[in-house]
C-alpha positions, 0 to 999 in steps of 0.5 A: 155612344159615338157611333149612335151619334155618327147614327144619329147625324145621318138620320137627321142628314135623310131627314133635312134632304126630305124636308127640302124636297117638300115632305113635313118631316119637321117634329122627326128633325126636331127630336133628333137634333135634341138626341144629338144634343144630348149626347154631345153634352155627355160626349165632347168632341174629340180632337178628330171631330174638330179636324173635320170640323175644320176642314168643313167645305160649308165652313165660312172662308176668309172672303165671307167674313171680310163681307161680313165684317168689313165695310169700304173693303178695298183689295190690293194685288200684287207683291211688286215682285213676281205677281199676285197670288188669289190665296191672299185677300189682302186690303184696306176696310173699316171695322167700326170706326177703325180703319183695319189693313185686312190679310185673309188666306182664302180657300175659296168656295166651291171646286173651281174657286177652291182650284184657283185659290190653290185650297189656301195655300200660299206661294211666296208672292202671296207671303210678299204680298202681305209684307207690302201691306203690313208695311203699309199699314204701319206707315199710316199706323192702321192696325192689321187682322190676319184670318189664317185658313190654311192647310201650309204653304204652298210646296210646290217646285215653282214655290220653292224657286221663287224663295217659299222658305226665305219669304215665310222668314221675311214675314216672321221677322217683319210681323215681330217688329210691327209698330201698329196692333196685331190680331190673328183669327184662326179661322179653319185650319191654321198648318205649319209656317204656312199659318205661322206667317200670319200670326207673329200677332199680338193677340192670336185667336182660334174659332172654337173648332178650329185647328193650329198645328206643326203639320197635318195629321196625316203627316205627323202620322206618317213621319212618326209611324210611318202610316198616314191612316193613325192621323186619328190617333196623331190629332190626339197627341198633337194637342192641336185644337184650340181648347188645349193651346188655350190651355197652354197659354199658346192662344188670347181667346177661344171664339165660339161657334154655332153647332152648325157653323156655315155662311147662314150662321156666321152673321152671329159670330160676326156680331161677337167679335167685331167689338172684341176686335176694335177694343184689342186694337185700341188697347194695344194701339194705346201703348207706346211703341217700346211697349207694344214690342216688348209686350209682343217679344215677351209673349212669343218668349214664353210660348217658346218656353211652354213648347220647350217644357211641353217637348221635353215631357 
């Protein structure tokens, strides 16, 4: 059945290409879409399917979320210690009537920009820029929204020389003690400590076809089986999908996506999450600081117990 689904998808792409060339094949396209929809009901996506969707080059990136979601966005640059990291977009803007500090891991659109953004892999100065803006948000009592989309923190020689591990550890410590609400949304890949460094939050949400894991399926397969080609099998074992993590209580909300998720269909997603973000931030802002910190602490203590139980099993 899965082979049939792939065949239909290939045929649909071919028909869409013909349609783009001015040949009217709309009836055939509609028919293939209905067939695919029926198959997907009977044959739900597996973990590897979601990995592929999370990595899809057409998938909206952080800058596109910010452009659609945030009004009056003003970006800030630099960590005041080394330089600016283009893999992290950070600034201040309005969501509804509330001023937020926004932090987004940015993969970029197109090859040239993806190279410039280092494919969303932050250097230490990226995490330190995030820390600076988190402290600024705390000073001015602004809630924080983090958009996570990274295969992991950059592991190059320069990043290690400038203290990559320390920068991530400092981010974890600072986020745990922030006296303002923090919401994280995993919008694509959430890989390793690079993602966790922006996910010690009061609420962690995931897009329906995003992933969140200790490392990539390829890396997991290389370590466990000494064979990176077993990445598909690894993705099932790792339990990295939004659906798996929500069932474990490690994710607070899974945000539904359109079937074809791209910049064209992003507005429908933004409409569904804008009000949720504002309402959630307001609910946490209403808590006394002591209660906010206690709730966050207990949340991650409970996650640790779930992780320990799963590891033992």
